[in-house]
C-alpha positions as CSV (number, residue, x, y, z in Angstrom):
1,M,-79.7,42.0,93.6
2,A,-82.1,39.0,94.2
3,T,-81.4,37.4,90.8
4,F,-77.7,38.0,91.1
5,L,-77.5,36.4,94.6
6,I,-79.6,33.4,93.4
7,V,-77.3,32.8,90.4
8,L,-74.2,33.4,92.5
9,F,-75.4,30.8,95.0
10,V,-76.1,28.2,92.3
11,L,-72.7,28.7,90.7
12,V,-70.8,28.5,94.0
13,M,-72.7,25.4,95.0
14,Q,-71.9,23.8,91.7
15,I,-68.1,24.3,92.2
16,L,-68.3,23.3,95.8
17,W,-70.2,20.2,94.9
18,L,-67.4,19.2,92.5
19,A,-64.7,19.9,95.1
20,F,-66.6,18.6,98.1
21,E,-65.7,14.9,97.5
22,D,-62.0,15.8,97.6
23,I,-62.2,18.1,100.7
24,A,-64.9,16.5,102.9
25,G,-63.7,13.9,105.5
26,K,-60.0,14.6,104.8
27,G,-59.2,16.4,108.0
28,I,-59.1,19.8,106.5
29,D,-59.6,22.7,108.9
30,L,-63.0,24.4,108.6
31,I,-61.2,27.8,108.3
32,F,-59.4,26.7,105.2
33,I,-62.6,25.3,103.7
34,L,-64.4,28.7,104.3
35,K,-61.4,30.5,102.8
36,F,-61.6,28.3,99.7
37,L,-65.4,29.0,99.5
38,F,-64.8,32.7,99.8
39,Y,-62.2,32.9,97.0
40,T,-64.4,30.6,94.9
41,T,-67.3,33.1,95.3
42,L,-65.1,36.0,94.2
43,T,-64.0,34.1,91.1
44,V,-67.6,33.4,89.9
45,I,-69.0,36.9,90.5
46,P,-68.0,38.1,87.0
47,Q,-69.9,35.2,85.6
48,A,-72.9,35.6,87.8
49,L,-73.4,39.3,87.2
50,P,-74.2,39.0,83.4
51,I,-76.7,36.2,84.1
52,G,-78.3,38.3,86.8
53,V,-78.6,41.2,84.5
54,L,-80.1,39.1,81.8
55,L,-82.6,37.4,84.0
56,S,-83.7,40.5,85.9
57,S,-84.1,42.5,82.7
58,I,-86.4,39.8,81.2
59,M,-88.4,39.6,84.5
60,A,-88.7,43.3,85.0
61,L,-89.7,44.3,81.5
62,G,-91.8,41.1,81.2
63,N,-93.7,41.9,84.3
64,F,-94.1,45.5,83.2
65,S,-95.5,44.4,79.8
66,E,-97.7,41.7,81.4
67,N,-99.6,44.2,83.6
68,Y,-100.2,46.5,80.5
69,E,-98.0,49.2,82.1
70,F,-95.9,49.3,78.9
71,A,-99.1,50.1,76.9
72,A,-100.0,52.9,79.4
73,T,-96.6,54.5,79.1
74,K,-96.8,54.4,75.3
75,S,-100.2,56.0,75.4
76,A,-98.7,58.7,77.6
77,G,-96.1,59.4,74.8
78,I,-93.2,57.7,76.6
79,S,-91.2,55.5,74.2
80,L,-89.3,52.3,75.1
81,Q,-86.0,54.0,74.7
82,R,-86.9,56.7,77.1
83,L,-88.4,54.2,79.5
84,I,-85.3,52.0,79.8
85,R,-82.8,54.9,79.7
86,P,-82.1,54.7,83.5
87,L,-81.6,50.9,83.1
88,I,-79.1,51.4,80.3
89,I,-77.1,53.8,82.5
90,L,-77.3,51.3,85.4
91,T,-76.1,48.5,83.1
92,V,-73.2,50.6,81.7
93,L,-72.2,51.2,85.4
94,L,-72.5,47.4,86.1
95,S,-70.3,46.7,83.1
96,F,-67.7,49.1,84.3
97,I,-67.8,47.5,87.8
98,N,-67.5,44.1,86.2
99,F,-64.4,45.2,84.3
100,I,-62.8,46.6,87.5
101,F,-63.6,43.4,89.3
102,L,-62.2,41.3,86.5
103,N,-59.0,43.3,86.3
104,N,-58.3,43.6,90.1
105,V,-60.3,41.2,92.3
106,F,-60.6,38.2,90.0
107,P,-56.8,37.7,89.5
108,Y,-56.2,38.0,93.2
109,A,-59.0,35.5,94.0
110,M,-57.7,33.0,91.4
111,F,-54.2,33.4,92.9
112,K,-55.4,32.7,96.4
113,Q,-57.9,29.9,95.5
114,K,-55.4,27.9,93.3
115,N,-52.6,28.1,95.9
116,L,-55.0,27.2,98.7
117,Y,-56.3,24.2,96.8
118,V,-52.8,23.0,95.9
119,N,-51.6,23.4,99.4
120,I,-54.5,21.4,100.7
121,K,-53.6,18.6,98.3
122,N,-50.0,18.8,99.4
123,Q,-51.1,18.5,103.0
124,K,-53.4,15.6,102.1
125,P,-51.5,13.8,99.3
126,D,-54.2,11.1,98.8
127,M,-56.3,13.9,97.3
128,A,-53.7,14.5,94.6
129,L,-53.5,10.9,93.4
130,I,-55.2,10.7,90.0
131,P,-55.4,7.5,88.0
132,G,-53.9,7.2,84.5
133,G,-50.6,9.2,84.8
134,F,-47.7,9.8,87.1
135,N,-48.5,11.7,90.3
136,T,-45.5,13.8,91.4
137,E,-47.1,15.8,94.2
138,I,-45.8,13.4,96.9
139,P,-42.2,14.3,97.6
140,G,-39.7,11.5,96.8
141,Y,-42.2,9.4,94.9
142,H,-43.6,9.2,91.4
143,I,-46.8,7.1,91.6
144,K,-48.9,5.7,88.8
145,F,-52.0,3.4,88.9
146,D,-54.8,2.5,86.6
147,E,-57.8,2.8,88.8
148,K,-59.0,4.3,92.1
149,Y,-61.9,2.4,93.7
150,G,-63.5,1.3,96.9
151,E,-66.0,2.9,99.2
152,N,-63.6,5.7,100.2
153,D,-61.5,5.7,97.0
154,D,-58.6,4.3,99.0
155,L,-57.9,1.2,96.8
156,L,-55.6,1.3,93.9
157,K,-55.2,-1.1,90.9
158,N,-52.0,-1.9,88.9
159,V,-49.6,0.4,90.9
160,M,-46.1,1.4,89.8
161,I,-43.9,3.6,92.0
162,Y,-40.5,5.2,91.4
163,D,-38.8,5.6,94.7
164,L,-36.6,8.8,94.5
165,T,-36.1,9.2,98.2
166,E,-32.4,8.5,97.9
167,K,-32.0,11.0,95.0
168,K,-30.4,8.4,92.7
169,W,-32.7,8.7,89.8
170,N,-35.1,5.9,89.0
171,T,-33.0,3.1,90.5
172,K,-35.8,1.6,92.6
173,I,-39.1,0.6,90.9
174,I,-42.0,-1.0,92.8
175,R,-44.9,-2.7,91.0
176,A,-48.0,-4.2,92.6
177,E,-51.3,-5.6,91.5
178,K,-53.2,-3.7,94.3
179,G,-52.6,-1.0,96.8
180,K,-54.4,0.7,99.7
181,I,-54.1,4.2,101.0
182,I,-54.3,4.6,104.8
183,N,-54.4,8.2,106.0
184,E,-56.4,8.7,109.2
185,E,-57.6,12.1,110.2
186,G,-55.0,14.1,112.1
187,D,-52.2,11.6,111.3
188,K,-48.9,13.1,110.1
189,Y,-48.1,10.1,108.0
190,L,-49.5,8.6,104.8
191,K,-49.3,4.8,104.6
192,L,-49.4,3.1,101.3
193,V,-49.8,-0.7,101.5
194,L,-49.0,-2.7,98.3
195,Y,-50.1,-6.3,97.7
196,D,-48.8,-9.0,95.3
197,G,-46.0,-7.3,93.6
198,Q,-42.2,-7.0,93.2
199,F,-39.5,-4.4,93.4
200,F,-36.4,-3.9,91.3
201,E,-33.4,-1.9,92.5
202,E,-30.3,-1.1,90.5
203,Y,-27.1,-0.2,92.3
204,L,-25.1,2.7,91.0
205,A,-21.6,1.7,90.0
206,Q,-18.6,3.3,91.6
207,K,-15.7,4.8,89.6
208,S,-13.6,1.7,90.2
209,E,-16.3,-0.8,89.1
210,K,-17.7,-1.3,85.6
211,N,-20.6,-3.7,86.4
212,M,-22.8,-3.7,89.4
213,P,-25.5,-6.2,90.4
214,F,-29.2,-5.4,90.9
215,S,-31.7,-6.9,93.3
216,R,-35.2,-8.2,92.5
217,A,-37.7,-9.6,94.9
218,S,-41.4,-10.4,95.1
219,F,-43.7,-9.6,98.0
220,K,-47.2,-10.4,99.2
221,E,-47.4,-7.2,101.2
222,Y,-45.2,-4.1,101.2
223,S,-45.7,-0.9,103.2
224,I,-44.4,2.6,102.4
225,V,-44.8,5.3,105.1
226,I,-44.7,8.9,103.8
227,N,-44.2,11.9,106.0
228,I,-46.9,14.6,105.4
229,P,-45.8,18.3,105.4
230,N,-46.8,20.3,108.4
231,D,-49.6,22.8,108.5
232,S,-47.4,25.7,107.7
233,L,-47.4,24.6,104.0
234,I,-51.0,25.6,103.8
235,E,-50.1,29.2,103.6
236,K,-47.4,28.9,100.8
237,E,-48.1,30.7,97.6
238,N,-45.9,29.2,94.9
239,L,-48.4,29.5,91.9
240,K,-48.3,33.0,90.6
241,D,-47.6,33.0,86.8
242,F,-50.9,31.7,85.5
243,H,-52.7,33.8,82.9
244,N,-55.9,34.2,85.1
245,M,-53.8,35.5,88.0
246,K,-52.7,38.6,86.2
247,S,-54.3,42.0,85.6
248,L,-54.5,43.6,82.2
249,G,-51.4,45.6,82.7
250,Q,-49.4,42.5,83.8
251,L,-50.8,40.5,80.8
252,K,-49.8,43.3,78.5
253,D,-46.2,43.2,79.9
254,T,-46.1,39.4,79.8
255,I,-47.4,38.8,76.3
256,P,-44.3,40.3,74.5
257,Y,-42.0,37.9,76.5
258,F,-43.9,34.8,75.3
259,N,-44.2,36.2,71.8
260,T,-40.4,36.8,71.7
261,D,-39.8,33.4,73.1
262,F,-42.0,31.7,70.5
263,R,-40.5,33.6,67.6
264,E,-36.9,32.9,68.8
265,Y,-37.8,29.2,69.0
266,V,-39.2,29.2,65.5
267,K,-36.2,31.0,64.2
268,G,-33.9,28.5,66.0
269,R,-35.8,25.5,64.5
270,A,-35.6,27.1,61.0
271,K,-31.8,27.7,61.4
272,S,-31.4,24.1,62.6
273,F,-33.4,22.8,59.6
274,Y,-31.3,25.0,57.3
275,I,-28.0,23.6,58.7
276,N,-29.2,19.9,58.6
277,A,-30.3,20.3,54.9
278,D,-26.7,21.4,54.0
279,A,-28.2,24.5,52.3
280,K,-24.8,26.3,52.6
281,K,-23.3,24.0,50.1
282,L,-25.7,25.3,47.4
283,I,-23.3,27.8,45.7
284,P,-24.7,30.0,42.8
285,I,-22.8,29.8,39.6
286,K,-22.4,33.0,37.5
287,N,-20.5,31.4,34.6
288,D,-22.9,31.2,31.6
289,T,-20.8,28.6,29.9
290,I,-21.1,26.1,32.7
291,I,-24.8,26.8,33.1
292,S,-25.5,26.2,29.4
293,K,-23.9,22.8,29.7
294,L,-26.2,21.7,32.5
295,Q,-29.3,19.6,31.9
296,P,-32.6,21.0,33.0
297,E,-33.3,18.0,35.2
298,I,-30.7,18.0,38.0
299,L,-30.1,14.3,38.3
300,S,-29.3,14.0,34.6
301,N,-26.0,15.8,35.2
302,F,-24.7,12.8,37.2
303,D,-24.0,9.2,36.4
304,K,-26.1,6.3,37.7
305,R,-23.9,5.7,40.8
306,A,-23.9,9.3,41.8
307,Q,-27.7,9.6,41.2
308,L,-28.3,6.6,43.5
309,R,-26.0,8.1,46.1
310,L,-27.8,11.5,45.9
311,I,-31.2,9.9,46.2
312,N,-30.3,7.8,49.2
313,S,-28.7,10.9,50.8
314,S,-31.8,13.0,50.2
315,I,-34.1,10.3,51.6
316,E,-32.0,10.0,54.8
317,K,-31.9,13.8,55.2
318,N,-35.7,14.0,54.7
319,K,-36.2,11.2,57.3
320,T,-34.0,13.0,59.7
321,A,-35.8,16.3,59.1
322,L,-39.2,14.7,59.6
323,D,-38.0,13.0,62.8
324,I,-36.7,16.3,64.2
325,I,-40.0,18.1,63.3
326,A,-42.0,15.3,64.9
327,S,-40.0,15.4,68.1
328,K,-40.2,19.2,68.3
329,K,-43.9,19.4,67.4
330,G,-45.1,19.1,71.0
331,T,-42.8,21.9,72.1
332,F,-43.8,24.1,69.2
333,K,-47.6,23.6,70.0
334,F,-47.0,24.2,73.7
335,K,-45.1,27.5,73.2
336,R,-47.7,28.7,70.8
337,K,-50.6,27.6,73.1
338,I,-49.1,29.5,76.0
339,L,-48.9,32.7,73.9
340,N,-52.4,32.1,72.7
341,V,-53.8,31.6,76.3
342,F,-52.3,34.9,77.5
343,E,-53.6,36.8,74.5
344,I,-57.0,35.3,74.8
345,E,-57.2,36.2,78.5
346,Y,-56.2,39.8,77.6
347,Y,-58.9,40.3,75.0
348,N,-61.5,38.3,77.0
349,R,-61.3,40.6,80.0
350,I,-62.6,43.4,77.9
351,A,-65.1,41.4,75.9
352,F,-66.6,39.7,78.9
353,S,-67.0,43.0,80.7
354,L,-69.4,44.1,78.0
355,S,-71.5,41.0,78.3
356,C,-73.7,42.8,80.9
357,L,-74.6,45.5,78.3
358,I,-75.1,43.0,75.4
359,L,-77.2,40.6,77.5
360,F,-79.3,43.5,78.8
361,F,-80.2,44.6,75.2
362,I,-81.3,41.0,74.7
363,G,-83.2,40.6,78.0
364,A,-85.0,43.9,78.1
365,P,-86.7,43.8,74.6
366,L,-87.3,40.0,75.0
367,G,-89.1,40.7,78.3
368,S,-91.3,43.3,76.7
369,I,-92.1,41.0,73.8
370,I,-93.0,37.8,75.7
371,R,-95.0,39.7,78.3
372,K,-94.2,37.3,81.1
373,G,-92.7,38.1,84.5
374,G,-91.7,35.9,87.4
375,F,-89.2,33.0,87.5
376,G,-91.0,30.7,85.0
377,L,-90.5,31.4,81.4
378,P,-87.9,34.2,81.9
379,M,-85.7,31.8,83.8
380,I,-85.8,29.3,81.0
381,L,-85.1,31.9,78.4
382,A,-82.3,33.5,80.4
383,I,-80.6,30.1,80.9
384,S,-81.0,29.2,77.2
385,I,-79.5,32.5,76.0
386,Y,-76.6,32.4,78.4
387,V,-75.8,28.8,77.5
388,L,-75.6,29.9,73.9
389,Y,-73.4,32.8,74.9
390,F,-71.2,30.7,77.1
391,F,-70.9,27.9,74.5
392,A,-69.9,30.4,71.8
393,N,-67.3,31.9,74.2
394,T,-65.8,28.5,75.1
395,F,-65.9,27.4,71.5
396,G,-64.1,30.6,70.4
397,R,-61.4,30.3,73.2
398,N,-60.7,26.6,72.3
399,L,-60.3,27.5,68.6
400,A,-58.0,30.4,69.5
401,E,-55.9,28.2,71.8
402,D,-55.3,25.8,68.9
403,S,-54.4,28.7,66.6
404,S,-57.4,27.9,64.3
405,I,-58.5,31.6,64.7
406,T,-56.9,34.6,66.2
407,A,-57.0,35.3,69.9
408,F,-59.0,38.5,69.3
409,L,-61.7,36.8,67.3
410,G,-61.8,33.9,69.7
411,S,-62.5,36.3,72.6
412,W,-65.0,38.4,70.8
413,I,-66.9,35.7,68.9
414,S,-69.6,35.3,71.5
415,A,-70.2,39.1,71.6
416,L,-70.3,39.2,67.8
417,L,-72.8,36.4,67.8
418,M,-75.1,38.0,70.4
419,L,-74.9,41.5,69.1
420,P,-77.1,41.0,66.0
421,I,-79.7,39.2,68.2
422,A,-79.7,42.2,70.6
423,I,-80.2,44.6,67.7
424,L,-82.9,42.5,66.1
425,L,-84.9,42.1,69.4
426,T,-84.5,45.8,70.3
427,R,-85.7,46.8,66.9
428,R,-88.8,44.5,67.1
429,A,-89.6,45.7,70.7
430,T,-89.4,49.4,69.8
431,K,-91.8,48.8,66.8
432,D,-94.1,46.8,69.0
433,M,-93.6,43.7,66.9
434,G,-93.9,40.1,68.1
435,L,-91.0,37.7,68.6
436,F,-91.7,36.0,65.3
437,N,-93.9,37.4,62.5
438,I,-95.4,34.3,61.0
439,D,-97.1,36.3,58.3
440,V,-93.7,37.2,56.8
441,F,-93.2,33.5,56.0
442,L,-96.9,32.7,55.2
443,Q,-97.7,35.7,53.0
444,P,-95.6,34.6,49.9
445,I,-97.0,31.1,50.1
446,T,-100.7,32.2,50.3
447,T,-100.1,34.8,47.5
448,F,-98.6,32.0,45.3
449,F,-101.6,29.7,45.9
450,K,-104.1,32.6,45.3
451,K,-102.5,33.3,41.9
452,I,-102.8,29.6,40.9
453,T,-106.4,29.3,42.0
454,S,-107.3,32.6,40.2
455,K,-105.8,31.3,37.0
456,K,-107.8,28.1,37.2
457,D,-111.0,30.1,37.7
458,N,-110.3,32.2,34.7
459,N,-109.7,29.2,32.5
460,I,-113.0,27.7,33.6
C-alpha cells in the first residue's frame, strides 16, 4: 500500500504539473479542479498498481534476503516457491482487481476527465488557443497564429482569423502582425485586440446580381469581443465515442462496425479504380483464328498513330489513378488507424491486467538475488524495469497503429518481452544463483589459454 500510494502520488503530480499551467489563474472554480484531479487519479491507478507491485516485491524479498531470513527458511526446508506462494495468490488477486478497474472504472474516469477538461477550455477559450493550426473551439471564429508569448502567454504573433459569426462561410478574413488576449477573471467576455493588420470582406451576390464588390481596409488596432459560454456548459458531456471510454464489451461491439466501414471503403475505392481504368472494355476473345493473328506484344497490333494515342491515354489514366490514390491516402490511413486503435485498446486491456503478475515474477526473484531492501537500489531497478516495459508497450502500440504489426502483437509485445526475463530470474533465484554468472563467460577463455600454455610447456 505504501509503495502504491507513493507511485500514485508521483504520477498524479506529473499530470497535474502539465495541466497546472493551463488551469491555474484562469478563474476556474476549485470544485472543478478537484473533480479533474479525482478523475485523473482514477485514470492512473491501473498504471500505478503494476509499478507498486514491482517495487514492493523487490523491497520485500530484498529485505528478507539481506537479513539472511531467506537462508534460514531454506535451512528449515522451505523453498522459495513455497515461501512466495501467498504473494503469488495476492498478485493474481491484484491482477484481477486491475482488470475489473480497467474494464469498468477506467473508461468512466476517462469519460468524465476528458469532458471536464474540454468544458473548462470552452469556458475559458484562451486555454484552447494553440499555435500552428486553426483553433475552432471558440464559436463563430477560426483563429490561427504562429506563436504565443509574453509573461502570461497572452500575446499572439502573425494572427489570421476567419469571422463566421454571420454564417456566410469565409467571407470575412482578418490578418494582424500581433494580437493580445484580454480575459479577466470572472469576466463573461473574451477580448481579442489585434495590431497592425487588415481585414478583407467579400459580399455575397444576390440572385439578380452577377458581380459584387469587396471591401479591404487596414487598421492599427482592432478589437473583437467574444461572449464566453455560461457555467452550465461545464457539466456537458459531449465526448463519448473514444476508444478509452469504452468497456471490453462495448469495444467488442464497436470493432465490427469500424471493420465493416474500413472494408466497405476499400471495396468502394477498388470499384472506383476498376471503373476509371475502363476494365469493362476488356472483352475476352474465344475465336482461335483471331487470336492466332495477334502479335504477342500488344502495341504491335496497332499502327503508329494508334500506338501513340494508346500510350498517351494510358499515361493520362495512370496519372488520374495516382492522383485519386494520393488524395484518398489520408482517408484510407485514418480509417485503418481508427480500427487499429480500437483493436489495440481491446487487447491491451487484457495484456495490461497481467502486468502485475509478470512484474511480480521479475521483482520477487530480483529482490532475493540482489539482497537489498529499502528505497535505494530497489527503486532504481523498479524504475528501470518499468521504463523498459512501458517503452516496449508504447513502441508496440505505435507500430500497431501504423499497421506495421497486428494489434494483438502490438498489445502483447511488452508482455512477451518481459516474460523470458521473469522466467530467467525466477529460475536463477530458485537455484540460488547470482544475477550474472561471470564464470560462464570466463571459463571458456581461461580453458583456451590454459591449453595454449600447456602446449608451449610440452614443446619446451
